[in-house]
LOKOLKE-211844 format. One record per residue (C-alpha): residue number from 1; residue in three letters; x, y, z. Coordinates in nm, 4 decimals, m for minus. Each point is the difference from the previous one (the first is absolute). Layout:
N
(rec NUM, Ala, (X, Y, Z))
...
end
This chain:
194
(rec 1, Gly, (2.0174, 1.5105, m2.3169))
(rec 2, Val, (m0.2241, m0.2491, 0.1669))
(rec 3, Val, (0.1770, m0.2425, 0.2270))
(rec 4, Gly, (m0.1447, m0.3523, 0.0009))
(rec 5, Leu, (m0.0293, m0.2448, 0.2859))
(rec 6, Arg, (0.3477, m0.0930, 0.1157))
(rec 7, Gly, (m0.0305, m0.3670, 0.0827))
(rec 8, Ile, (m0.1937, m0.2682, 0.1770))
(rec 9, Arg, (m0.0020, 0.1879, 0.3335))
(rec 10, Tyr, (m0.2061, 0.2795, m0.1523))
(rec 11, Met, (m0.2376, m0.2467, m0.1632))
(rec 12, Leu, (m0.0554, m0.1685, 0.3369))
(rec 13, Val, (m0.0728, 0.3347, 0.1653))
(rec 14, Ile, (m0.2526, 0.1017, m0.2674))
(rec 15, Ser, (m0.1712, m0.3411, 0.0039))
(rec 16, Ser, (m0.0253, 0.0147, 0.3800))
(rec 17, Met, (m0.1512, 0.3478, m0.0232))
(rec 18, Ala, (m0.2485, m0.1255, m0.2603))
(rec 19, Ala, (m0.0975, m0.2887, 0.2270))
(rec 20, Thr, (m0.0853, 0.2480, 0.2737))
(rec 21, Ala, (m0.2495, 0.1769, m0.2266))
(rec 22, Phe, (m0.2044, m0.3207, m0.0241))
(rec 23, Met, (0.0044, m0.1178, 0.3619))
(rec 24, Val, (m0.3611, 0.0244, 0.1051))
(rec 25, His, (m0.0645, m0.3627, 0.0881))
(rec 26, Met, (m0.0571, 0.0814, 0.3652))
(rec 27, Thr, (m0.2996, 0.2211, m0.0789))
(rec 28, Ser, (m0.1581, m0.2185, m0.2683))
(rec 29, Pro, (m0.2496, m0.1757, 0.2313))
(rec 30, Glu, (m0.1137, 0.3378, 0.1335))
(rec 31, Phe, (m0.0529, 0.1366, m0.3529))
(rec 32, Tyr, (m0.1947, m0.3139, m0.0931))
(rec 33, Arg, (m0.2271, 0.0311, 0.3050))
(rec 34, Thr, (m0.0701, 0.3686, m0.0678))
(rec 35, Leu, (m0.0942, m0.0486, m0.3656))
(rec 36, Gln, (m0.3620, 0.0667, m0.0789))
(rec 37, Ser, (m0.1408, m0.3466, m0.0847))
(rec 38, Pro, (0.3375, m0.1767, 0.0441))
(rec 39, Ser, (0.0787, m0.2804, m0.2419))
(rec 40, Pro, (0.3204, m0.1493, m0.1403))
(rec 41, Ala, (m0.0781, 0.1536, m0.3408))
(rec 42, Arg, (m0.0472, 0.3530, 0.1414))
(rec 43, Phe, (0.3122, m0.0361, 0.2133))
(rec 44, Gly, (0.1917, m0.1227, m0.3061))
(rec 45, Thr, (m0.1108, 0.3069, m0.1950))
(rec 46, Leu, (0.0999, 0.2270, 0.2893))
(rec 47, Ser, (0.3405, m0.1707, 0.0195))
(rec 48, Val, (0.0687, 0.0208, m0.3743))
(rec 49, Val, (m0.0992, 0.3678, m0.0149))
(rec 50, Gly, (0.1930, 0.0855, 0.3191))
(rec 51, Phe, (0.3200, m0.1771, m0.1021))
(rec 52, Gly, (m0.0305, 0.1253, m0.3576))
(rec 53, Val, (m0.0331, 0.3637, 0.1058))
(rec 54, Thr, (0.2845, m0.0429, 0.2522))
(rec 55, Thr, (0.2220, m0.1492, m0.2724))
(rec 56, Leu, (m0.0732, 0.2855, m0.2406))
(rec 57, Ile, (0.0585, 0.2707, 0.2614))
(rec 58, Ser, (0.3225, m0.1637, 0.1251))
(rec 59, Ala, (0.1345, m0.0491, m0.3532))
(rec 60, Tyr, (m0.0848, 0.3582, m0.0958))
(rec 61, Ile, (0.1738, 0.1441, 0.3076))
(rec 62, Met, (0.3081, m0.2209, m0.0515))
(rec 63, Ile, (0.0289, 0.0911, m0.3673))
(rec 64, Ile, (m0.0452, 0.3732, 0.0558))
(rec 65, Gly, (0.2444, m0.0034, 0.2926))
(rec 66, Phe, (0.2608, m0.1932, m0.1954))
(rec 67, Leu, (m0.0375, 0.2157, m0.3109))
(rec 68, Thr, (0.0337, 0.3112, 0.2140))
(rec 69, Phe, (0.2952, m0.1003, 0.2223))
(rec 70, Gly, (0.1562, m0.3086, m0.1624))
(rec 71, Gly, (0.2126, m0.2112, 0.2290))
(rec 72, Ala, (0.0164, 0.2794, 0.2603))
(rec 73, Cys, (m0.3544, m0.0741, 0.1240))
(rec 74, Lys, (m0.0272, m0.0129, 0.3784))
(rec 75, Gly, (m0.2051, m0.2696, 0.1720))
(rec 76, Met, (m0.2781, 0.2490, 0.0661))
(rec 77, Ile, (m0.0372, 0.1700, m0.3389))
(rec 78, Leu, (m0.1384, 0.3197, 0.1546))
(rec 79, Asn, (0.3352, 0.0534, 0.1748))
(rec 80, Asn, (0.1505, 0.0745, m0.3426))
(rec 81, Tyr, (m0.2106, 0.3144, m0.0316))
(rec 82, Ser, (0.0667, 0.3349, 0.1629))
(rec 83, Thr, (m0.1954, 0.0863, 0.3122))
(rec 84, Leu, (m0.0986, 0.3189, m0.1847))
(rec 85, Asp, (m0.1671, m0.1950, m0.2843))
(rec 86, Leu, (m0.3755, 0.0572, 0.0432))
(rec 87, Gly, (m0.0982, m0.3184, m0.1878))
(rec 88, Ala, (0.2364, m0.2149, 0.2076))
(rec 89, Thr, (m0.1306, 0.1619, 0.3184))
(rec 90, Leu, (m0.3564, m0.0847, m0.1032))
(rec 91, Cys, (0.1092, m0.3592, m0.0732))
(rec 92, Arg, (0.1659, m0.0210, 0.3429))
(rec 93, Leu, (m0.3276, 0.1124, 0.1560))
(rec 94, Leu, (m0.1940, m0.2609, m0.1991))
(rec 95, Met, (0.2561, m0.2637, 0.1016))
(rec 96, Ala, (m0.0561, 0.0918, 0.3653))
(rec 97, Val, (m0.3772, m0.0324, m0.0479))
(rec 98, Ser, (0.0521, m0.3388, m0.1661))
(rec 99, Leu, (0.2235, m0.1224, 0.2817))
(rec 100, Leu, (m0.2408, 0.1201, 0.2663))
(rec 101, Gly, (m0.2920, m0.1583, m0.1853))
(rec 102, Ser, (0.1703, m0.3368, m0.0418))
(rec 103, Tyr, (0.1304, m0.0055, 0.3567))
(rec 104, Ala, (m0.3456, m0.0898, 0.1311))
(rec 105, Phe, (m0.0181, m0.3129, m0.2206))
(rec 106, Leu, (0.3505, m0.1170, 0.0815))
(rec 107, Gly, (m0.0260, 0.0940, 0.3669))
(rec 108, Gln, (m0.3258, m0.1900, 0.0389))
(rec 109, Ala, (0.1400, m0.3105, m0.1700))
(rec 110, Phe, (0.3194, 0.0193, 0.2068))
(rec 111, Lys, (m0.1854, 0.0391, 0.3293))
(rec 112, Lys, (m0.2368, m0.2898, m0.0771))
(rec 113, Glu, (0.2972, m0.2312, m0.0547))
(rec 114, Trp, (0.1874, 0.1452, 0.2988))
(rec 115, Tyr, (m0.2967, m0.0776, 0.2230))
(rec 116, Lys, (m0.0199, m0.3545, m0.1369))
(rec 117, Leu, (0.3679, m0.0562, 0.0783))
(rec 118, Phe, (0.0395, 0.1730, 0.3344))
(rec 119, Asn, (m0.3510, 0.0299, 0.1462))
(rec 120, Lys, (m0.1467, m0.3328, m0.1049))
(rec 121, Gly, (m0.3190, m0.0784, 0.1873))
(rec 122, Gln, (m0.0029, 0.3352, 0.1807))
(rec 123, Glu, (m0.2605, 0.2675, m0.0339))
(rec 124, Ile, (0.1540, 0.2990, m0.1777))
(rec 125, Thr, (m0.0750, 0.2838, 0.2395))
(rec 126, Asp, (0.0369, 0.3682, m0.0810))
(rec 127, Arg, (0.3205, 0.0001, 0.2061))
(rec 128, Ile, (0.1570, m0.2786, m0.2114))
(rec 129, His, (m0.1230, 0.1607, m0.3213))
(rec 130, Tyr, (0.1371, 0.3459, 0.0835))
(rec 131, Arg, (0.3304, m0.1389, 0.1279))
(rec 132, Thr, (0.0479, m0.2032, m0.3187))
(rec 133, Thr, (m0.0855, 0.3023, m0.2141))
(rec 134, Arg, (0.2476, 0.2210, 0.1897))
(rec 135, Ile, (0.2775, m0.2595, m0.0365))
(rec 136, Leu, (m0.0708, m0.0419, m0.3718))
(rec 137, Val, (m0.0177, 0.3724, m0.0790))
(rec 138, Gly, (0.2993, 0.0792, 0.2244))
(rec 139, Thr, (0.2173, m0.2679, m0.1599))
(rec 140, Leu, (m0.0940, 0.1058, m0.3529))
(rec 141, Thr, (0.0596, 0.3667, 0.0810))
(rec 142, Ala, (0.3417, m0.0729, 0.1541))
(rec 143, Leu, (0.1006, m0.2039, m0.3050))
(rec 144, Ala, (m0.1237, 0.2741, m0.2335))
(rec 145, Leu, (0.2158, 0.2549, 0.1833))
(rec 146, Leu, (0.3101, m0.2213, m0.0148))
(rec 147, Val, (m0.0141, m0.1345, m0.3557))
(rec 148, Glu, (0.0970, 0.2428, m0.2732))
(rec 149, Asp, (m0.0373, m0.2189, m0.3110))
(rec 150, Ala, (m0.3644, m0.0948, m0.0524))
(rec 151, Gly, (0.1003, m0.2082, m0.3031))
(rec 152, Phe, (0.2064, m0.2278, 0.2221))
(rec 153, Val, (m0.2908, m0.0526, 0.2402))
(rec 154, Val, (m0.2430, m0.0682, m0.2833))
(rec 155, Ser, (0.2337, m0.2472, m0.1699))
(rec 156, Val, (0.0837, m0.1881, 0.3211))
(rec 157, Thr, (m0.3680, m0.0126, 0.0952))
(rec 158, Gly, (m0.0910, m0.1287, m0.3452))
(rec 159, Ala, (0.2717, m0.2640, 0.0071))
(rec 160, Val, (m0.0664, m0.1255, 0.3525))
(rec 161, Leu, (m0.3800, 0.0032, m0.0156))
(rec 162, Gly, (0.0005, m0.1338, m0.3556))
(rec 163, Ser, (0.2219, m0.2912, 0.1014))
(rec 164, Ala, (m0.2161, m0.0718, 0.3029))
(rec 165, Leu, (m0.3138, 0.0115, m0.2137))
(rec 166, Ile, (0.1446, m0.2364, m0.2601))
(rec 167, Tyr, (0.1941, m0.2492, 0.2138))
(rec 168, Met, (m0.0956, 0.0135, 0.3664))
(rec 169, Ile, (m0.3699, 0.0795, 0.0209))
(rec 170, Pro, (m0.1225, m0.2747, m0.2394))
(rec 171, Ser, (0.2049, m0.2601, 0.1909))
(rec 172, Tyr, (m0.1374, 0.1224, 0.3313))
(rec 173, Leu, (m0.3573, m0.0081, m0.1332))
(rec 174, Phe, (0.0503, m0.3533, m0.1346))
(rec 175, Leu, (0.1347, m0.1236, 0.3338))
(rec 176, Lys, (m0.2848, 0.1614, 0.1966))
(rec 177, Ser, (m0.2585, m0.1368, m0.2438))
(rec 178, Thr, (0.1501, m0.3494, 0.0132))
(rec 179, Lys, (0.0015, 0.0010, 0.3812))
(rec 180, Arg, (m0.3588, 0.1252, 0.0154))
(rec 181, Arg, (m0.1204, m0.2644, m0.2467))
(rec 182, Ala, (0.1911, m0.2754, 0.1813))
(rec 183, Asp, (m0.1397, 0.1111, 0.3353))
(rec 184, Asn, (m0.3611, m0.0048, m0.1221))
(rec 185, Gly, (0.0456, m0.3400, m0.1669))
(rec 186, Ser, (m0.0333, 0.0979, m0.3664))
(rec 187, Leu, (0.3684, m0.0837, m0.0570))
(rec 188, Gln, (0.1923, m0.3022, 0.1278))
(rec 189, Trp, (0.3334, 0.0557, 0.1756))
(rec 190, Thr, (0.2763, m0.1877, m0.1831))
(rec 191, Lys, (0.3749, m0.0203, 0.0511))
(rec 192, Thr, (0.0411, 0.2682, m0.2665))
(rec 193, Leu, (m0.2438, 0.2391, 0.1659))
(rec 194, Lys, (0.1455, m0.0503, 0.3476))
end
């Protein structure tokens, strides 16, 4: 028979994995700038369609995987299939293409923020750029070779980045905005703000 979710731990893992599917906030400004005739309405339409399609695809894959394997699903659903299964092999190939295609977006966003943190005010030379790229790719490759359970990585990433996005980043943005407005005189420093 079909085995259901066995407790809160499993619900937390699946919700963290789901959060990862929707983490594209770091590339949103870039997508907005590259829209033809960018406007909030066009970007809203793009966002609704993008998140809607992602939700449907994710739900379909989760349902099919669960109906096929029940509670024995591995974190990376393709690991449940035989290496001799032609359809699963094709899906693994498409997954590799997807990962390689999305790496450029995530890598670019990561490097931009890395430069802001560690190379503030410096010109980003080819040497710095290539060194940062080698460190990033080398670290990710080493982690990929060491970690066997992709589901664990996805769930931890979803939980940590989701928590940062919800709790830490808005507070940081508020503090930076408040300081900037106080420094330019549009906001008065008070005992509460200090």
